[in-house]
Structure formats: structure tokens, C-alpha cells
SEMARGU-154894 format. One record per residue (C-alpha): x, y, z; residue in one letter; residue number from 1. Coordinates in Angstrom, 2 decimals, m for minus. Layout:
SEMARGU-154894
(site (X; Y; Z); A; NUM)
...
END
This chain:
SEMARGU-154894
(site (83.25; 85.67; 86.00); X; 1)
(site (84.15; 89.13; 86.28); X; 2)
(site (81.79; 92.25; 87.12); X; 3)
(site (81.72; 95.99; 87.10); X; 4)
(site (79.86; 97.47; 89.45); X; 5)
(site (78.71; 100.39; 91.91); X; 6)
(site (77.73; 100.07; 95.19); X; 7)
(site (76.16; 103.02; 97.15); X; 8)
(site (77.21; 103.17; 100.71); X; 9)
(site (75.19; 105.81; 101.86); X; 10)
(site (75.85; 108.66; 104.40); X; 11)
(site (79.09; 108.55; 104.76); X; 12)
(site (81.12; 110.45; 107.59); X; 13)
(site (85.12; 111.92; 106.56); X; 14)
(site (87.77; 111.40; 109.11); X; 15)
(site (87.93; 115.12; 108.98); X; 16)
(site (84.16; 115.29; 110.45); X; 17)
(site (82.31; 116.26; 107.18); X; 18)
(site (79.97; 113.67; 105.87); X; 19)
(site (78.39; 113.58; 102.20); X; 20)
(site (74.82; 112.12; 101.71); X; 21)
(site (75.61; 109.55; 99.75); X; 22)
(site (78.81; 107.70; 98.90); X; 23)
(site (79.19; 105.49; 95.53); X; 24)
(site (81.83; 103.32; 94.76); X; 25)
(site (83.19; 101.91; 91.76); X; 26)
(site (84.64; 98.42; 92.03); X; 27)
(site (85.33; 94.97; 90.17); X; 28)
(site (85.45; 91.99; 90.95); X; 29)
(site (87.16; 88.87; 89.32); X; 30)
(site (86.55; 85.23; 89.82); X; 31)
(site (84.20; 83.77; 92.37); X; 32)
(site (84.10; 84.00; 96.05); X; 33)
(site (83.82; 80.95; 97.90); X; 34)
(site (84.26; 82.47; 101.17); X; 35)
(site (88.33; 82.54; 102.45); X; 36)
(site (89.96; 83.13; 98.71); X; 37)
(site (89.73; 87.33; 98.82); X; 38)
(site (92.30; 89.51; 97.91); X; 39)
(site (91.51; 93.22; 97.83); X; 40)
(site (94.16; 95.49; 95.63); X; 41)
(site (94.50; 98.50; 96.33); X; 42)
(site (95.17; 101.03; 93.09); X; 43)
(site (97.67; 103.66; 92.88); X; 44)
(site (97.18; 107.46; 92.75); X; 45)
(site (95.73; 107.94; 89.09); X; 46)
(site (94.48; 104.22; 89.13); X; 47)
(site (91.03; 103.04; 89.00); X; 48)
(site (89.27; 99.94; 89.43); X; 49)
(site (90.46; 98.69; 86.25); X; 50)
(site (93.17; 96.33; 87.79); X; 51)
(site (92.92; 93.15; 85.54); X; 52)
(site (91.76; 93.00; 81.72); X; 53)
(site (87.89; 92.14; 81.55); X; 54)
(site (86.75; 89.72; 78.23); X; 55)
(site (83.06; 91.71; 78.43); X; 56)
(site (84.41; 95.13; 78.01); X; 57)
(site (87.79; 94.52; 75.99); X; 58)
(site (90.65; 96.20; 77.99); X; 59)
(site (89.20; 99.68; 78.01); X; 60)
(site (87.42; 101.54; 81.07); X; 61)
(site (86.77; 104.52; 82.89); X; 62)
(site (88.77; 106.43; 80.05); X; 63)
(site (91.88; 104.34; 80.86); X; 64)
(site (93.94; 102.62; 77.38); X; 65)
(site (94.76; 99.45; 79.84); X; 66)
(site (94.63; 97.53; 82.65); X; 67)
(site (96.71; 99.19; 84.85); X; 68)
(site (98.10; 95.53; 86.67); X; 69)
(site (96.79; 93.36; 83.70); X; 70)
(site (100.00; 91.23; 83.69); X; 71)
(site (100.35; 90.50; 87.32); X; 72)
(site (96.16; 89.89; 87.88); X; 73)
(site (94.28; 87.57; 85.74); X; 74)
(site (93.69; 83.99; 84.56); X; 75)
(site (97.16; 82.31; 85.33); X; 76)
(site (98.40; 85.33; 86.31); X; 77)
(site (100.66; 85.36; 89.88); X; 78)
(site (97.05; 86.67; 91.63); X; 79)
(site (95.53; 83.85; 89.81); X; 80)
(site (91.88; 85.23; 89.25); X; 81)
(site (90.50; 81.65; 88.69); X; 82)
(site (91.71; 80.85; 92.27); X; 83)
(site (91.30; 83.70; 94.01); X; 84)
(site (88.08; 86.53; 94.16); X; 85)
(site (89.63; 89.70; 93.41); X; 86)
(site (88.06; 93.32; 94.49); X; 87)
(site (89.51; 96.48; 93.58); X; 88)
(site (87.18; 99.88; 94.41); X; 89)
(site (87.99; 102.94; 92.94); X; 90)
(site (88.77; 105.49; 96.27); X; 91)
(site (86.84; 108.62; 97.75); X; 92)
(site (88.00; 111.76; 96.12); X; 93)
(site (88.92; 109.95; 92.55); X; 94)
(site (87.27; 110.57; 89.17); X; 95)
(site (86.63; 106.81; 88.07); X; 96)
(site (82.89; 106.57; 89.35); X; 97)
(site (83.39; 106.30; 93.13); X; 98)
(site (82.11; 109.73; 94.79); X; 99)
(site (84.66; 112.92; 94.50); X; 100)
(site (84.72; 116.62; 93.57); X; 101)
(site (83.75; 116.19; 90.27); X; 102)
(site (80.54; 113.83; 91.34); X; 103)
(site (77.03; 115.92; 91.39); X; 104)
(site (76.10; 117.10; 95.27); X; 105)
(site (72.45; 116.11; 95.29); X; 106)
(site (71.91; 118.92; 97.59); X; 107)
(site (72.95; 121.00; 95.44); X; 108)
(site (72.32; 119.62; 91.90); X; 109)
(site (75.98; 120.63; 90.89); X; 110)
(site (79.21; 119.35; 91.24); X; 111)
(site (81.32; 119.32; 94.83); X; 112)
(site (84.31; 120.53; 93.24); X; 113)
(site (86.07; 122.03; 96.24); X; 114)
(site (83.11; 121.70; 98.93); X; 115)
(site (83.90; 118.02; 98.63); X; 116)
(site (85.34; 116.93; 102.03); X; 117)
(site (88.63; 116.34; 102.40); X; 118)
(site (89.77; 112.76; 102.07); X; 119)
(site (92.11; 111.02; 103.42); X; 120)
(site (93.94; 107.09; 103.03); X; 121)
(site (92.00; 106.04; 106.56); X; 122)
(site (88.98; 106.97; 104.45); X; 123)
(site (89.41; 104.83; 101.62); X; 124)
(site (90.57; 102.09; 103.86); X; 125)
(site (86.83; 102.77; 105.90); X; 126)
(site (84.94; 102.97; 102.34); X; 127)
(site (86.73; 99.40; 101.25); X; 128)
(site (85.59; 97.70; 104.31); X; 129)
(site (82.32; 99.20; 103.76); X; 130)
(site (82.15; 98.14; 100.60); X; 131)
(site (83.93; 94.01; 101.15); X; 132)
(site (80.85; 94.14; 103.81); X; 133)
(site (77.86; 95.03; 101.27); X; 134)
(site (79.83; 91.88; 99.46); X; 135)
(site (79.53; 89.69; 101.95); X; 136)
(site (83.63; 89.74; 102.51); X; 137)
(site (84.61; 89.42; 106.38); X; 138)
(site (88.12; 88.69; 106.24); X; 139)
(site (90.97; 89.02; 103.42); X; 140)
(site (92.87; 86.27; 102.47); X; 141)
(site (95.41; 89.42; 101.08); X; 142)
(site (95.53; 93.01; 100.71); X; 143)
(site (98.11; 94.36; 98.28); X; 144)
(site (98.77; 97.78; 96.60); X; 145)
(site (101.63; 99.41; 95.14); X; 146)
(site (102.85; 103.49; 95.86); X; 147)
(site (99.94; 105.03; 97.76); X; 148)
(site (98.24; 101.67; 97.39); X; 149)
(site (100.40; 100.21; 99.61); X; 150)
(site (99.82; 103.24; 102.25); X; 151)
(site (96.42; 102.32; 102.07); X; 152)
(site (97.66; 98.36; 102.90); X; 153)
(site (99.89; 99.87; 105.72); X; 154)
(site (96.38; 101.35; 106.92); X; 155)
(site (94.62; 98.56; 106.73); X; 156)
(site (97.24; 96.74; 109.38); X; 157)
(site (96.81; 99.38; 111.29); X; 158)
(site (93.04; 99.58; 111.22); X; 159)
(site (91.33; 96.35; 110.39); X; 160)
(site (94.58; 94.04; 111.88); X; 161)
(site (92.01; 91.19; 112.23); X; 162)
(site (90.53; 91.02; 108.98); X; 163)
(site (93.43; 90.41; 106.61); X; 164)
(site (95.63; 87.59; 106.49); X; 165)
(site (98.42; 88.27; 104.49); X; 166)
(site (99.58; 91.88; 103.06); X; 167)
(site (101.50; 92.89; 100.08); X; 168)
(site (103.20; 96.45; 100.41); X; 169)
(site (104.11; 97.72; 96.88); X; 170)
(site (107.16; 100.17; 96.57); X; 171)
(site (105.69; 102.72; 99.47); X; 172)
(site (106.49; 103.89; 102.86); X; 173)
(site (105.09; 104.73; 106.03); X; 174)
(site (105.19; 108.42; 104.73); X; 175)
(site (106.51; 110.60; 101.98); X; 176)
(site (110.00; 112.22; 102.60); X; 177)
(site (109.93; 116.13; 102.43); X; 178)
(site (111.51; 116.04; 98.38); X; 179)
(site (108.38; 114.57; 97.60); X; 180)
(site (106.14; 116.49; 99.53); X; 181)
(site (107.56; 119.86; 97.84); X; 182)
(site (107.45; 118.16; 94.18); X; 183)
(site (103.62; 117.41; 95.19); X; 184)
(site (103.18; 121.18; 96.50); X; 185)
(site (104.65; 122.49; 93.36); X; 186)
(site (102.15; 119.96; 91.20); X; 187)
(site (99.03; 121.10; 93.10); X; 188)
(site (100.46; 124.77; 93.12); X; 189)
(site (99.91; 124.46; 88.93); X; 190)
(site (96.95; 123.46; 89.07); X; 191)
(site (95.50; 126.18; 91.71); X; 192)
(site (97.52; 128.86; 89.91); X; 193)
(site (96.28; 128.16; 86.31); X; 194)
(site (93.44; 130.95; 85.79); X; 195)
(site (90.90; 128.48; 84.69); X; 196)
(site (91.06; 126.82; 88.01); X; 197)
(site (88.29; 129.19; 89.92); X; 198)
(site (88.98; 127.73; 93.44); X; 199)
(site (87.50; 124.31; 92.34); X; 200)
(site (84.92; 125.25; 90.65); X; 201)
(site (85.28; 125.38; 86.70); X; 202)
(site (82.74; 122.71; 86.12); X; 203)
(site (80.48; 123.45; 83.52); X; 204)
(site (82.41; 127.44; 83.47); X; 205)
(site (82.62; 128.55; 79.64); X; 206)
(site (85.80; 130.57; 78.61); X; 207)
(site (84.24; 133.65; 78.40); X; 208)
(site (83.61; 133.25; 82.37); X; 209)
(site (87.03; 132.65; 83.18); X; 210)
(site (88.91; 134.67; 81.91); X; 211)
(site (86.45; 137.79; 80.52); X; 212)
(site (86.37; 137.01; 76.81); X; 213)
(site (84.22; 135.05; 74.35); X; 214)
(site (85.03; 130.99; 73.88); X; 215)
(site (86.36; 129.36; 71.21); X; 216)
(site (86.57; 125.56; 72.53); X; 217)
(site (84.53; 123.38; 70.99); X; 218)
(site (82.58; 122.53; 74.15); X; 219)
(site (82.33; 125.60; 75.46); X; 220)
(site (84.20; 124.97; 78.96); X; 221)
(site (87.69; 126.14; 80.40); X; 222)
(site (88.96; 123.84; 82.66); X; 223)
(site (92.36; 124.20; 84.58); X; 224)
(site (94.38; 122.46; 81.62); X; 225)
(site (97.25; 123.85; 81.70); X; 226)
(site (98.17; 123.13; 85.35); X; 227)
(site (97.23; 119.47; 85.83); X; 228)
(site (99.23; 119.01; 82.86); X; 229)
(site (102.82; 120.31; 84.05); X; 230)
(site (101.50; 118.58; 87.25); X; 231)
(site (101.47; 115.27; 86.11); X; 232)
(site (104.55; 115.97; 84.38); X; 233)
(site (105.93; 116.36; 87.31); X; 234)
(site (104.65; 112.92; 88.78); X; 235)
(site (106.14; 111.50; 85.74); X; 236)
(site (109.66; 112.69; 86.01); X; 237)
(site (109.17; 111.36; 89.87); X; 238)
(site (108.27; 107.75; 88.82); X; 239)
(site (111.43; 107.45; 86.44); X; 240)
(site (115.22; 106.97; 87.58); X; 241)
(site (118.20; 108.85; 86.01); X; 242)
(site (119.20; 105.72; 84.58); X; 243)
(site (115.47; 104.94; 82.51); X; 244)
(site (115.69; 108.43; 81.40); X; 245)
(site (119.00; 108.02; 79.86); X; 246)
(site (118.53; 105.19; 78.54); X; 247)
(site (115.23; 106.07; 77.13); X; 248)
(site (115.48; 109.54; 75.85); X; 249)
(site (119.32; 110.85; 76.31); X; 250)
(site (119.95; 114.47; 75.04); X; 251)
(site (118.23; 113.09; 71.74); X; 252)
(site (116.12; 115.92; 69.99); X; 253)
(site (112.71; 114.56; 68.62); X; 254)
(site (113.46; 114.72; 65.11); X; 255)
(site (111.83; 116.87; 62.42); X; 256)
(site (108.68; 114.90; 61.92); X; 257)
(site (107.89; 115.48; 66.10); X; 258)
(site (107.21; 119.50; 66.49); X; 259)
(site (105.60; 121.39; 69.68); X; 260)
(site (102.13; 122.75; 68.63); X; 261)
(site (102.81; 125.90; 70.47); X; 262)
(site (106.55; 127.26; 71.17); X; 263)
(site (106.45; 128.65; 74.79); X; 264)
(site (108.20; 131.29; 74.04); X; 265)
(site (110.49; 133.04; 71.05); X; 266)
(site (113.76; 131.56; 71.56); X; 267)
(site (112.16; 127.95; 71.47); X; 268)
(site (112.35; 127.61; 67.99); X; 269)
(site (116.49; 128.21; 68.11); X; 270)
(site (116.74; 125.05; 70.50); X; 271)
(site (115.74; 121.27; 69.95); X; 272)
(site (112.65; 119.53; 70.58); X; 273)
(site (114.07; 116.95; 72.88); X; 274)
(site (112.94; 113.28; 73.20); X; 275)
(site (112.07; 113.75; 76.87); X; 276)
(site (110.49; 117.22; 76.45); X; 277)
(site (108.21; 115.54; 73.78); X; 278)
(site (107.16; 112.31; 76.02); X; 279)
(site (106.36; 114.81; 78.87); X; 280)
(site (104.19; 116.92; 76.71); X; 281)
(site (102.20; 113.72; 75.21); X; 282)
(site (101.91; 112.46; 78.62); X; 283)
(site (100.34; 115.76; 79.95); X; 284)
(site (97.70; 115.85; 76.89); X; 285)
(site (96.90; 112.44; 77.40); X; 286)
(site (96.50; 112.84; 81.34); X; 287)
(site (93.94; 115.95; 81.03); X; 288)
(site (91.70; 114.11; 78.42); X; 289)
(site (91.28; 111.07; 81.68); X; 290)
(site (91.74; 112.78; 85.15); X; 291)
(site (90.04; 115.70; 87.15); X; 292)
(site (92.40; 118.65; 88.45); X; 293)
(site (90.52; 118.56; 91.71); X; 294)
(site (90.89; 114.73; 92.12); X; 295)
(site (94.50; 115.09; 91.67); X; 296)
(site (94.57; 118.07; 94.15); X; 297)
(site (92.57; 115.61; 96.83); X; 298)
(site (94.52; 112.67; 96.07); X; 299)
(site (97.95; 113.70; 96.20); X; 300)
(site (96.72; 115.63; 99.60); X; 301)
(site (95.48; 112.01; 100.95); X; 302)
(site (98.99; 110.95; 100.19); X; 303)
(site (101.04; 113.58; 101.77); X; 304)
(site (98.93; 113.52; 104.58); X; 305)
(site (99.12; 109.41; 105.51); X; 306)
(site (101.89; 109.03; 108.28); X; 307)
(site (101.56; 105.37; 109.20); X; 308)
(site (102.72; 106.19; 112.97); X; 309)
(site (99.69; 109.07; 113.43); X; 310)
(site (98.01; 108.16; 116.97); X; 311)
(site (100.41; 105.75; 118.04); X; 312)
(site (104.09; 105.94; 119.97); X; 313)
(site (105.51; 104.99; 116.13); X; 314)
(site (105.59; 102.57; 113.47); X; 315)
(site (106.25; 99.56; 115.21); X; 316)
(site (103.43; 100.39; 117.55); X; 317)
(site (100.79; 101.27; 114.36); X; 318)
(site (101.81; 97.49; 113.51); X; 319)
(site (101.91; 95.44; 116.70); X; 320)
(site (97.86; 94.37; 116.60); X; 321)
(site (98.87; 92.60; 113.36); X; 322)
(site (99.19; 89.31; 113.43); X; 323)
(site (99.18; 88.20; 110.05); X; 324)
(site (102.08; 88.31; 107.48); X; 325)
(site (103.67; 91.15; 105.60); X; 326)
(site (105.76; 91.53; 102.70); X; 327)
(site (107.60; 94.47; 101.49); X; 328)
(site (108.84; 95.04; 97.71); X; 329)
(site (110.97; 97.82; 96.92); X; 330)
(site (113.12; 98.61; 94.05); X; 331)
(site (116.46; 99.92; 94.12); X; 332)
(site (116.14; 102.74; 91.09); X; 333)
(site (112.94; 104.09; 93.20); X; 334)
(site (113.75; 107.74; 94.93); X; 335)
(site (110.52; 107.82; 95.30); X; 336)
(site (109.97; 105.16; 97.87); X; 337)
(site (113.16; 104.10; 98.48); X; 338)
(site (114.45; 100.25; 99.24); X; 339)
(site (115.87; 102.20; 102.75); X; 340)
(site (112.48; 103.60; 103.33); X; 341)
(site (110.79; 100.28; 103.08); X; 342)
(site (113.62; 98.95; 105.39); X; 343)
(site (113.20; 101.26; 108.18); X; 344)
(site (109.33; 99.77; 107.73); X; 345)
(site (110.37; 96.03; 107.99); X; 346)
(site (112.77; 97.24; 110.94); X; 347)
(site (109.39; 98.56; 112.98); X; 348)
(site (107.20; 95.46; 111.92); X; 349)
(site (110.39; 93.56; 113.17); X; 350)
(site (109.95; 95.06; 116.69); X; 351)
(site (106.60; 94.50; 116.67); X; 352)
(site (107.15; 91.17; 116.44); X; 353)
(site (104.98; 91.20; 112.89); X; 354)
(site (106.48; 88.28; 110.48); X; 355)
(site (107.53; 90.28; 107.54); X; 356)
(site (109.95; 89.62; 104.86); X; 357)
(site (112.14; 93.01; 102.77); X; 358)
(site (111.89; 91.68; 99.72); X; 359)
(site (113.95; 93.76; 97.50); X; 360)
(site (114.16; 94.13; 93.52); X; 361)
(site (117.03; 95.08; 91.28); X; 362)
(site (115.97; 97.72; 88.83); X; 363)
(site (116.92; 100.75; 87.30); X; 364)
(site (113.41; 101.89; 86.01); X; 365)
(site (112.39; 104.27; 89.26); X; 366)
(site (109.39; 104.31; 90.54); X; 367)
(site (107.58; 102.94; 87.71); X; 368)
(site (109.01; 99.40; 88.29); X; 369)
(site (106.29; 97.75; 90.20); X; 370)
(site (104.24; 98.70; 86.99); X; 371)
(site (106.04; 98.11; 84.24); X; 372)
(site (108.26; 94.58; 85.40); X; 373)
(site (105.63; 92.50; 86.22); X; 374)
(site (107.63; 89.21; 85.90); X; 375)
(site (109.56; 90.72; 88.61); X; 376)
(site (106.91; 91.81; 91.02); X; 377)
(site (104.73; 88.49; 90.00); X; 378)
(site (105.83; 85.73; 91.68); X; 379)
(site (106.93; 87.00; 95.05); X; 380)
(site (103.11; 88.28; 95.08); X; 381)
(site (102.16; 84.85; 93.53); X; 382)
(site (104.03; 82.96; 96.66); X; 383)
(site (102.75; 85.07; 99.08); X; 384)
(site (98.84; 84.23; 98.51); X; 385)
(site (100.14; 80.43; 98.32); X; 386)
(site (102.65; 79.66; 100.92); X; 387)
(site (103.24; 83.09; 102.69); X; 388)
(site (106.34; 84.58; 103.53); X; 389)
(site (108.32; 80.60; 103.05); X; 390)
(site (107.43; 81.14; 99.32); X; 391)
(site (110.82; 80.46; 97.07); X; 392)
(site (110.45; 83.63; 95.18); X; 393)
(site (110.81; 85.82; 98.36); X; 394)
(site (113.91; 87.01; 99.91); X; 395)
(site (114.50; 88.58; 103.00); X; 396)
(site (116.92; 91.55; 103.82); X; 397)
(site (117.26; 90.18; 107.40); X; 398)
(site (119.87; 86.98; 107.39); X; 399)
(site (118.13; 83.95; 108.80); X; 400)
(site (119.47; 83.09; 112.29); X; 401)
(site (117.50; 80.40; 113.29); X; 402)
(site (117.86; 76.26; 111.87); X; 403)
(site (115.37; 74.78; 109.99); X; 404)
(site (114.07; 71.51; 110.61); X; 405)
(site (116.97; 69.65; 109.42); X; 406)
(site (119.23; 70.99; 112.01); X; 407)
(site (121.32; 72.75; 109.47); X; 408)
(site (120.79; 76.34; 109.18); X; 409)
(site (118.57; 77.95; 106.67); X; 410)
(site (119.91; 79.83; 103.64); X; 411)
(site (121.19; 83.42; 104.43); X; 412)
(site (119.88; 86.34; 102.08); X; 413)
(site (122.13; 89.00; 101.25); X; 414)
(site (121.24; 91.88; 102.60); X; 415)
(site (122.00; 95.66; 101.05); X; 416)
(site (121.51; 96.95; 104.53); X; 417)
(site (124.13; 95.35; 106.39); X; 418)
(site (128.03; 95.14; 106.33); X; 419)
END
């Protein structure tokens, strides 16, 4: 059983103190709820509620070409929708059905634009909790998410610790490091420096309005597409590793059959149009067709703002109330959210006496590994749901020190962080 719905949660006050009169949340569910089998999945930065393939709607929704975790979630998959009731909700501030900057403000009849309240990861968690209440779901069997969706998972553990039995935080960290903060800043500046951004109120504006000339676009609209394209290109570079970029592109020319639509400068025609350039241009073109520039600003700011220890003495204190099991997955080639950051998070959980395992995946795919290597992500998540941290597919960086019931010492997992 699958559903694709929108829930009206009524007036919603954001953690900033600002409110909107109506918050609509787009969500999808998969499987049947039996009372104790609910799994909430938290999407990443530009993801949607469309986490798994839907037989009644093909494999497309909200402008996305495919279900973003369709090889991990579904019938017979690692998160088996014949066994679990899976819920995935698009978060506030996004543009895939949930109220955000592109939505109509009922008080003005126009899109909110940058009048939309600031959004935090905590707002996402609170909206998800309200949605689950509407669905009749109390305690979750598990909450699982990757990237900033993993931060969303961590926020669940500090905000609603009694509502979660098990948690899977994939390719994430307690906070972004300064390098990623800097790159996100440049990405946002690319958008806000676009002459068509118009302070975030570009919806329905014509090119003549924005540029003082006549419009030559088919729909008469001028949006900050160039700025959004550059922002997305920066993001794609962050998601790949040096090894994966070398393997995919090298320094190869894109070939004579692949040409730039427009030369960026007069001298460019003399030099080769490389495969890596072509890839970035292609990804940017696809992205501007499906995502909203303001939403990109709001979503990245929410990610940058997240700090697990905010309001607490430290990360351990933030996690101390959680009495369930926490699985952290990290990837060796990921420099966006590193294995070292995940290990620091695991150490904080251990200090708080949280039952935790840090499962390190050998991969050179970079941050994208959690999406493109389901064969490595799926088994530990499947075991987490079925057996908890005792699952056979789950390893830990912390060596076992206590003997098992047979009197023999339990197997020691090789640690990447010990001498």
C-alpha cells in the first residue's frame, strides 16, 4: 500500500518565533501500519517525499526523475515496505509540495519569497512530529536519514528521545565544518548576486521587469537560474571525491559532439570543453528545471545552522536522554561529512551511555556514496531495523571488550581510529 498526500497542519510557529497561517506538508507512505512498525525517513538537501518507487505513479514525482532511495526502500529492499510502515515527508522551506518560499501566502495571495520565515532543522523535526500525530503514529520503530537528513535524525534524538526506538544517521555529522560552511556561503552568494534574484521576489516577474528590457523568454518570467546553476555545481563538487572525479572524468575532452551552448568568454573556444565541465553544466541545467532558488537558500541555511550541542553542554549532553540504539554510517571518501566527524559523534554517544555503533564503509564515491552504493548501505540498515546493533552486517569502530555468554571474547572489529 502506498499513499501520496498533503496534510494541512494549520498554523505553524517556527523556532524563529515567526508564524504562517497554514503549513501544508507533502508526504508519502509505503506499507501498512500495525502500531509498532513505523519508520520515518528524512530526506537530504534537495530530496522530496518520493523516497521509494510507487507502482501507481511510475517513478516520477515533483519533477524528480527517480525515487531518491528506491534501491534501499521498497518491497523486499533493505527497508522492506512489506514489513514496515514507511513515512517520508517533504520539509518546510522546500519546494516539493510542502509550504515554502514559492508557496502562496494566503494573506497576500502572492508567493512568500523571502518573506517566508527562517527555517531550521528543528522546524523540520517538529513538522514531522505533527504529521505523525495526524497519521496516528506515536513511537517510531526507527528514524533514518542521510546527509542533512541525518542531522534531522539527530535532532529527533535530542528533541523527542522517547519517541524513537532505533536511529540510523547516514553520512552526517553533529555540525558542518568551516570549509563546508564557506562553500555553502559562496553557493548562496551565486544566487543572491544573480540580477534576476530581485531580493527573492522573482516569482512571476518578467525579464523586462528584472532587466529593464523586453522579455524574450517563452513564459515571460525571469528567475535567478544562472545563480542557482552555479550553486548546484558547487554542491556537486562537494558531493564527489578526488578519486571518483578522476575515475569519472579525468582530464578528458567532452568530444566534438558535445559543445557549450554559449562560450563563457572569447578565449574559451581555443581550449577543450572537458567532460567534467559538461557534467557540471548538465547537472545544473537539470536542477534549475526542478528546484527553487529561494528554497536552496533556505535549505542550506538550515543545514549550516544545525549544531547538535546548541542549548546543551555538549554533544553527549544533547544525546543523553535517548535510550534507544543509534547506528552511524560514514564513508571513507566523503569529505563533506567525514568519518572523523562521525567518530567524534560516536564518542559523544558513548560518553552519554547511548548504545551506538559507528559502521565505516570503504568507498571512494565521496558524499554521494549513501545514494549510489545501496549494496553497502542497505545491509546494516536492514539489520538495524530487524535486530538492532547486534545485526551481523553492522560493525563498530569501538572494539568489543566484554565477553559473550559462552565465556569467550566477542569478535573485535578493526578500528580506523585506534593505533
